[in-house]
C-alpha positions, 0 to 999 in steps of 0.5 A: 288066242287072239289075246296071246298073239296080241301080247306077243306082238306087244313084247316085240314092239316093246323091244323095238321102240326100246331101241329106237325111242329115246323116251321109252328107252329112258323109262325102261332104264328107270326100273327093274320090275316084272309085269304079267298080263293074264286072263282070270282063268289063267288060260292066256297071258304073258310075263314081261321082265324089265331090267337094265333097259332090256325086255324079256318075255315068256308066254303063260298065265300062271305065276307071280310078278311085281304087278299082275293085270288080271282080265275078266276074259280074253275078248275083253282084254283084246277089245280094251287093249286095241281100242283107240279110246285112251280111257278104254283100260281106266274104264275097265278098271272102273267096271271090274273088268280088269284088276291089279294084283300086287304093286300099283306103282309098278303097274302105273310105271308099266302104263307110262311105258305103254304110253310113251311107246304109243307116242303123244296123245292126239290133241282132243277135238273140240276140247273144253277150255281149262284153267289151272290156278296155282302154278307151284311145283305141283300145279305147274306139272298139271299145267304143262301136260294139260297144255301138251294134250291140246287143251286150250289153257288159261293160267293164273298164279299170284306170282305172274312170272311163273305163268310165263313159260305156259304163256310162251307156248300159247296159254292165256294169262288171266288177270284173276281167278274170276277171269280164269273161270270166265275163260274156262269150262273146267277150272283146276286148282292146285293150292296149299290147304283148305283156307286157300282153296275156300278163298280162290272160290268165294272171293269177290274175284274168285271162281264162283264169280266168274264160272259159268252155269255147268262149269266145273271146278276140279280140285287137285289140292289136298283138302279136307273131306268137310270142305269138299262137301261145303264147295260141292253145296256152294257149286250146286247153289251156283249151278256149277259142279265141283269134282275132288280130283286129289292126286298121288305123286310128287312134283316129278311124277306130276311133270312126267304125267304119271300121277294117280287121280282119285276122282269123285263127284257128279257122274257127268262132271267126272266124265268131263274131267276124265280127259283132263285128268288123263293128261297128267295121270297114268291112272284115274280112279273114280270113287263115287258121287260123294266128292269127299271120298276122293279126299278121304282116299288121298289122306289114307294113301299119305298116311301110309307114306308118312307112317312108314317114314316114322317107322324108319326114323324110329329104327334109324334113331335106334341104330344111331343110339347103339352103334349100328351103321345106318347102311344096315338099315338102308339095305333092309328097307330097300329090300323090304319096300317094293314101292319106289316112293318108300325106297326114296324116303328110305334113302333120304332118312338114311342119308339125312338128305332133306334139302336135296329133291325137296318135292313136298315141304314139311309145312305142307306135310304137317297140314296134311297130317293134321287133316289125316287126324281130323278125318280119323277122329271124325270117323274110326279113330284108328290112325294112331301114329298121326298124333305121334308124327304131328308132334314130331313135325311141330318140333321140327317146325320149331327148329326152323326146318319147315322148308325141308322135305317133309320126311325131315320130321324123322330127325326128332327121333334122334334123342339123347338119354336126356330126351333132347334132339341131338342137334349137334350131330346133324349134317351140315345140309340141315343147319 
């Protein structure tokens, strides 16, 4: 009964803050979705339906929803949901006390609404100093949330001008990666690829040269599982720790603090990293002590996205060839994909809008798909689309589209009867 009352109170508070809190109001208006919170035995629960900024609720543990949060029992749910520990719900997920059924992106969005309703988190007491190395689109999003969460922040970027907004808000500017590591307990790297991460760690003025024993390197870059293993060994020999903290989401999601963090590494080091990850993530999933597991998982997440892009590109090209209006497929894809990221890519590919809202460029996407193929080849060899996608991405690079959104490779499917890409039919934004 306590849980039922708590959920009823939550429905009242959501409605009230949706009217009075601009941040909550904006989040509620950003999506239409249904979320059910219930116990495993379905004896207690409540359905929340969101649409046009409104919140409709109904008691009951039976029935479906876009996302269902299933708690082991009512007492566990009540304790976690009323805990002052911001990691209580994440901990319940890790222990298996809470299971998410349905669309995880809806659950992630709902978690963001709840966090906005609670207001800004209190600055951590006795926070460890955090350095962020790499202030590109993703790194800047990580850094702004780490700084907003109250962590003492050190920043380093090859182009120092990108660090100025953080300096203006009180961050310290490091002269080198070594200097950044010297001033921090946890060093977060958000870079481009294996080569850039390896170099930033091992160079004479790199992270290992400055990181004190017991320090942590938290790598948010998409790297190969092999490099994760290599870096873990290098840090172990140095007396420091390496934690893979691969993130799922685009730069706008990073800036909103709603990424999914896939984390793996030494248990103690991971525990120290969790509050940092929580600053920019709505969900932190701990996958084990082998750092490479986080990278295997990230590659599989990205493969799901890029394989769907390839499929949509094939279908649009087929429709173009036979004279079917693209709007037909746009409606089909938007009705089929509950995940907003896939809907966004369906719109990009359908409208061929590859130069607007570029969150992840083709050059980075090609790097990632090559990592996906290498991981597949080294294990089960099952990611059959990877070779097809790599070939089309390389052709798109040859066409000069490296800085377009990575979904631009789907244009290569638009071939004429002779097998040539129909470049002459491309919209002006591509040329």
